[in-house]
N, C-alpha and C positions, 0 to 999 in steps of 0.2 A: 504494500500500500504506500509506503514512503516514496518509492520511485514514481508511482502513478500520481500521487498528490503533488509532488514537485513538478512533474512534467505538465500536469493539468494547469498548474499555476502559470507556467511559462506560456502556455497556449492562451490562457484567459487574460493575461496581463495587458495586452494592447487594447482590450475591450473594456477595461475596468477603470473607474476613477481611482486616483491615488489613495484615497481613504479606504475604499473597498479592498484594494490590493493589500494595503497595510493590515486590515482586519483579517483577510483570508490568510495571509502569511503568518500572522500571529497565531491564529487558530491551528494552522497546520503544524507550525514549529513547536508551539507550547503545549498543545493538547492532543492532536491527532497522531502525529508521528510517534511520540512517546508511548501512546496507548495501543495503536493498531498498526504502527509502521512496519513491524516484522511479519505481519499476517499478509499472505498473498491475497490478491483480489478473489481468486478462485476459492480460497478457504474462508473468506469473510461470510459470516452467517448472521442472521438476525439475533441469534442467541449470543454470539460473541459481541456484537454491537450493544446489546442490552447490558452485558456485563461491563463493557467499557464506559457506557454513559452512566451507569449506576455509580461506578468509581468516580467519574468526573463530577457527578452531582454531590458527592460527599467530600470532594477534594477541598482543601483549605488554601486560602491565599496567604501571602507572606505575613499579614498581620493577624492570622488565625481565624478569620471568618470564612464561612462556607462560600464557595463560588456562587455568584448570583444565578438564579434560574434563567435570567435573560442571557447570560453568557453561555450557559449550556445550550439554550435555544439557538444562539448565533453559531456556535460550533456545529450543532446538528445541521443547520442550514448550509454551512460551508461544505460539510461532508455530503449532503444531499446533492449539491451542485456538482461536486467532483464525481459522485456515483452516476449521476445522469449523463455527464460527459463520457464516463467509461462505457455506459450503455451505447451511446452514439458511436464511439470508437469501435466497440465490439461489432456493431452492425456494419460499419464500414469495412472492417477486417473481413467479415463474412461475404461482403459484396465485392471485394477486390478493388475498392476505391483507392484514391491516392493516399488516404490516411491508413490504409490497411497494413502496410509494412510497419509503420510507426506504431500502430495499435498492438500488433503482435509482439514487437520488440519491447515496448514499454510495459504492457500488461504482463508479459512473461508467461502467459498460459492461455489456453483457450478459455475464453470467458463465456460462461453459460448465462443466458438472460435470466433464468429463474434465480440464480445465485444473487445477481445484482438486484433483481426485483425484491427478493426477500430482505436483503440488506436495506434497500430503500424504504420498504414498508416499515421496518423497525425504526429507522431514523425519522420517518414521518410521524410516528406515534409520539408527538412532542408533548402532549399533556402528561404522560407518565414520566418522560424524561425530565421535564422541568420540575415536577413535583418530587422527583427522587424516589418514585415508587417501583423501580425496576428491581427485580430479584437477580442476584448474581448467580448464574449457574456454576456448578463445580467444574473445574478443569476447563474453563473457557479460554484460558491462555491470553488474558488481557493484562498488560502491565499498567499500573497506575501512572498517570502523568506526573511529572516532577514539578 
């Protein structure tokens, strides 16, 4: 995921306002890569995302307060944008379009739409994420963000 998130940001950069780019970069570097960066896109499941966002919702800031629900929501929105772009890239790889070679190289595996759909569905369930009501499954393989 780390490789895809960084590549996606370089693709999106020319189309983003500087403040949006700064926010996306912060979300990716501070929260997403430390928590799901080592997971491949093909191994990303709703269950793993649920565990990651549960940890994020309980994470504390430098001054000891819990991260704001609005921050968790914005991180979720950043990830959803990146996953939607992955879906588009996967489709172009399957159709042999110009981005196909890049998609296969960056994603590193055959991306199955249902995997991305499941991950997107989990990320979209924002009410549970923001309220911190997500259960952490055993063995989800999600490291807490630093």
